C-alpha positions in Angstrom: -0.3 -11.4 -20.7 2.6 -9.0 -20.5 1.2 -5.5 -20.2 3.9 -3.9 -18.1 6.4 -1.6 -19.7 10.1 -2.6 -19.6 12.3 0.4 -20.1 16.0 1.3 -19.7 16.9 2.9 -16.4 19.4 5.7 -16.0 21.9 3.9 -13.8 22.6 0.6 -12.1 21.8 0.1 -8.4 24.5 -1.1 -6.1 25.5 1.6 -3.7 23.5 2.6 -0.7 20.4 4.7 -1.4 20.7 8.4 -0.6 18.2 9.3 2.1 15.9 12.3 1.8 15.7 15.0 4.5 13.5 13.8 7.4 10.8 16.2 6.3 10.5 15.0 2.8 9.2 11.9 1.0 9.4 10.6 -2.6 6.1 10.3 -4.4 5.7 7.9 -7.3 2.6 7.0 -9.3 2.0 3.4 -10.4 -0.6 1.5 -12.4 -1.2 -2.1 -11.3 -2.9 -4.8 -13.3 -4.1 -7.9 -11.6 -5.0 -11.1 -13.5 -6.1 -14.5 -12.1 -7.1 -18.0 -13.2 -8.4 -21.1 -11.5 -8.6 -24.6 -12.8 -10.4 -27.7 -11.4 -8.6 -31.1 -12.0 -9.8 -33.5 -14.6 -10.7 -30.9 -17.2 -14.3 -31.7 -16.7 -15.0 -28.1 -15.7 -14.3 -25.0 -17.7 -11.9 -22.6 -15.9 -13.8 -21.1 -13.0 -12.2 -17.9 -13.8 -10.8 -17.3 -17.3 -7.4 -15.8 -17.2 -7.4 -12.2 -18.2 -7.4 -8.6 -16.9 -9.7 -8.4 -13.8 -8.6 -5.3 -12.1 -6.6 -2.2 -12.9 -5.8 0.4 -10.2 -3.8 3.6 -10.2 -2.0 4.5 -7.0 0.2 7.3 -5.6 2.8 6.2 -3.0 4.8 8.6 -0.9 7.9 6.7 0.3 9.3 7.8 3.6 10.0 6.3 7.0 6.2 6.3 7.4 4.9 5.8 3.8 1.4 6.4 2.4 -0.4 4.6 -0.3 -3.5 6.1 -1.9 -5.7 4.4 -4.6 -6.7 7.2 -7.0 -8.5 5.3 -9.9 -9.9 1.8 -10.5 -11.6 0.2 -13.5 -14.4 -1.0 -11.2 -16.9 1.3 -9.5 -18.7 0.1 -6.4 -18.9 0.6 -2.7 -15.8 -1.6 -2.0 -13.5 0.5 -4.2 -15.1 3.8 -3.1 -14.0 3.0 0.5 -10.5 2.1 -0.7 -10.1 5.4 -2.6 -11.5 7.3 0.4 -9.0 5.8 2.9 -5.3 5.7 2.4 -3.1 3.2 4.2 0.2 4.0 5.9 3.2 1.7 6.5 6.7 1.9 7.9 9.3 1.4 5.2 13.0 1.0 5.4 15.2 0.0 2.4 12.2 -1.4 0.7 11.1 -3.6 3.6 7.6 -3.0 5.1 7.2 -3.1 8.9 3.9 -2.2 10.4 0.8 -1.0 8.6 -1.5 1.7 9.9 -5.2 1.9 8.9 -8.2 4.0 9.8 -10.0 2.1 12.7 -13.3 2.8 10.9 -12.3 0.9 7.8 -13.4 -2.8 7.7 -10.7 -5.4 7.7 -11.4 -6.8 4.3 -10.8 -3.3 2.8 -7.5 -3.1 4.7 -6.6 -6.6 3.4 -6.8 -5.4 -0.2 -4.6 -2.5 0.7 -2.2 -4.9 2.3 -1.9 -6.7 -1.0 -0.9 -3.6 -2.8 1.7 -2.6 -0.3 3.1 -6.2 -0.2 3.6 -6.0 -4.0 6.0 -3.1 -3.5 8.2 -4.8 -0.9 11.7 -5.7 -2.1 15.2 -4.9 -0.7 16.3 -1.8 -2.5 19.9 -2.2 -1.8 22.2 -5.1 -0.9 25.0 -7.3 -2.2 25.0 -8.6 -5.7 24.2 -12.3 -6.3 22.0 -14.7 -4.2 21.1 -14.2 -0.6 18.4 -15.6 1.7 16.2 -13.4 3.9 13.1 -13.6 6.0 10.3 -11.2 5.3 6.8 -10.7 6.4 4.1 -10.1 3.8 0.4 -10.9 3.3 1.3 -14.6 3.1 3.1 -14.8 6.5 6.7 -14.9 7.7 8.6 -16.4 4.7 12.1 -17.3 3.8 12.8 -15.6 0.5 15.6 -16.1 -2.1 16.8 -12.8 -3.3 19.0 -12.6 -6.5 20.4 -9.2 -7.3 22.0 -8.2 -10.6 22.5 -4.5 -11.0 19.1 -2.9 -11.1 17.1 -6.1 -11.4 16.1 -8.1 -8.3 14.5 -11.5 -8.4 12.5 -12.7 -5.4 11.1 -16.2 -4.8 9.6 -18.1 -2.0 7.6 -21.3 -1.3 4.5 -19.9 0.3 3.2 -23.1 1.8 6.2 -23.0 4.1 5.5 -19.5 5.4 5.0 -19.3 9.2 2.0 -17.7 10.7 0.0 -17.9 7.4 -3.7 -18.4 8.0 -4.2 -22.0 6.8 -6.8 -22.9 4.2 -8.4 -25.1 6.9 -8.3 -22.2 9.4 -10.1 -19.7 7.2 -12.4 -22.4 5.9 -12.9 -25.1 8.6 -13.2 -28.7 7.2 -14.3 -31.8 9.0 -12.1 -34.3 7.2 -9.0 -32.0 6.9 -8.6 -33.2 3.3 -8.5 -29.8 1.6 -5.2 -28.0 2.1 -2.6 -26.1 0.2 0.0 -28.7 -0.8 2.2 -26.3 -2.7 2.5 -22.6 -3.1 5.1 -20.3 -4.8 5.6 -16.6 -5.3 8.0 -15.4 -7.9 8.7 -11.7 -8.6 11.0 -9.7 -10.8 11.6 -6.1 -9.8 13.4 -3.4 -11.7 14.8 -0.5 -9.7 15.8 3.0 -10.7 17.6 6.0 -9.2 16.2 9.5 -9.0 18.5 12.3 -10.1 19.2 12.8 -6.4 20.3 9.2 -5.9 17.2 7.8 -4.3 16.4 4.2 -5.2 12.8 3.1 -5.8 10.8 0.4 -7.5 10.4 1.2 -11.2 8.3 -1.8 -12.3 7.6 -5.3 -11.1 6.0 -8.6 -12.2 4.8 -11.1 -9.6 3.2 -14.5 -10.0 1.6 -16.4 -7.1 0.6 -20.0 -7.7 -1.1 -22.4 -5.2 -2.3 -26.0 -5.5 -5.1 -27.4 -3.4 -5.7 -31.1 -3.0 -8.3 -32.3 -3.2 -10.7 -29.4 -3.6 -13.4 -31.8 -4.8 -14.0 -35.5 -4.2 -11.9 -36.4 -7.3 -8.2 -37.0 -7.3 -5.7 -34.3 -8.3 -5.4 -30.7 -7.2 -7.0 -27.4 -8.1 -4.6 -24.8 -9.4 -4.9 -21.1 -8.6 -2.7 -18.5 -10.3 -2.6 -14.7 -9.7 -0.4 -12.2 -11.5 0.3 -8.7 -10.6 2.0 -6.2 -12.9 3.2 -2.9 -11.5 4.7 0.0 -13.5 5.6 3.6 -12.9 3.3 6.0 -14.6 4.1 9.2 -12.8 7.7 10.4 -12.4 9.1 10.6 -8.9 8.9 13.9 -7.1 10.0 15.1 -3.7 7.0 16.1 -1.5 6.4 16.7 2.2 6.5 13.5 4.2 3.2 11.9 5.2 1.8 12.7 8.6 0.3 9.7 10.2 -3.2 10.4 11.8 -3.0 9.9 15.5 -6.0 7.6 15.7 -4.9 5.1 13.1 -4.5 1.5 14.4 -1.3 -0.4 13.7 -1.1 -4.0 12.5 0.8 -6.5 10.6 1.2 -6.8 6.8 -0.3 -10.4 7.0 -3.8 -10.9 5.9 -6.3 -10.8 8.8 -9.8 -12.2 9.0 -12.2 -11.2 11.7 -15.9 -11.9 12.0 -18.3 -11.3 14.8 -20.5 -14.1 13.5 -19.4 -17.8 13.4 -19.4 -19.7 10.1 -22.4 -21.9 9.4 -22.0 -25.4 8.0 -24.1 -25.9 4.9 -24.7 -28.5 2.3 -24.2 -28.3 -1.5 -27.9 -27.6 -2.1 -27.7 -24.3 -0.2 -25.1 -22.7 -2.5 -27.7 -20.9 -4.5 -29.3 -19.4 -1.4 -25.9 -18.2 -0.3 -25.5 -16.3 -3.5 -28.8 -14.6 -2.8 -27.6 -13.6 0.6 -24.4 -12.2 -1.0 -26.5 -10.1 -3.4 -28.2 -8.2 -0.7 -25.8 -8.4 2.3 -23.9 -5.5 3.9 -20.3 -5.2 2.5 -18.9 -6.2 5.9 -20.6 -9.6 5.7 -19.1 -10.5 2.3 -15.9 -12.1 3.6 -17.7 -14.4 6.0 -20.4 -15.4 3.4 -17.7 -15.9 0.8 -15.8 -18.4 3.0 -19.1 -20.2 3.7 -19.7 -20.4 0.0 -16.3 -21.9 -0.6 -16.9 -24.4 2.2 -20.3 -25.2 0.8 -18.9 -25.8 -2.7 -16.4 -28.3 -1.3 -19.2 -30.6 -0.5 -20.4 -30.7 -4.1 -19.6 -33.3 -6.7 -18.0 -32.5 -10.0 -21.3 -32.6 -11.8 -22.9 -30.2 -9.2 -20.0 -27.9 -9.5 -20.3 -27.8 -13.3 -24.0 -27.2 -13.0 -23.5 -24.4 -10.5 -20.8 -22.7 -12.6 -22.8 -22.9 -15.9 -25.8 -21.4 -14.2 -24.3 -18.6 -12.2 -20.8 -18.3 -13.7 -18.2 -15.6 -13.1 -19.3 -13.0 -15.6 -19.8 -9.3 -15.5 -23.1 -8.4 -13.8 -23.3 -11.7 -11.9 -23.5 -11.9 -8.1 -20.1 -13.7 -8.0 -18.5 -10.9 -10.1 -20.0 -7.9 -8.4 -20.1 -9.0 -4.7 -17.2 -11.5 -4.3 -14.6 -10.3 -6.8 -15.4 -6.6 -7.0 
């Protein structure tokens, strides 16, 4: 579903970007659409998540040496997104490459992880030589070798995510006894369109990213489960020069890679306990959602195809359900 706006840009990008004075930053407003889809092999199950618009957020980003991203509007209203809108995330930024991130120490890690994903979507070298080059970059998926293809104001970025170093493995986040479930292939492909401000500052104008991963086997049948996520980013507020962000002194620094921390260990459960896990999710504290979600995934791994189908048909991923409200949003 192509919902992002492709428009002509004023001039091609090739020369070095013109820096702003040290006291100023460049503020740009974006809208981001996120869609996702998951399919279990064998076509015996309906899609666990029908492809379509899941989430739309509006953000303001002030680009500077220390940049600031603020979520201003979302199409979902709940405690999770209230926290996200109430707490901006800061990040070091040089020529489109993100270094450290800085977050409020009072904000739970799963909130910061969502913000990491938004920041990661804006990471692309703003300047460089035309043609194809290879570069290492760190994003939410780990330290990855990326292929960068630049042609005027268009930059294509691709990587095989299953080869990224330091990425939390599927079997690390979700321990398995037989070590059978694993990511066997992953890929991220992005197309970025860059623009120049009237002052010569280069910035991301719009972008389209697709991440695909295959897990084999997720169930006891042959084949692999497919997971696809798409992110569309487009400018909705014209760039303007503003004072540079001031980083709060108490903010903790960290990596752009996803992080998972829990004070409570995961509990091994059987397939028959999946429904009770959903009940726990419906009433748990938001900080317990990541741990219980991983336990739910581990639990569903022990289910047969018929049990998975029964579970999906009964609880489903639909608006108003526990899965929709507590796990997705």
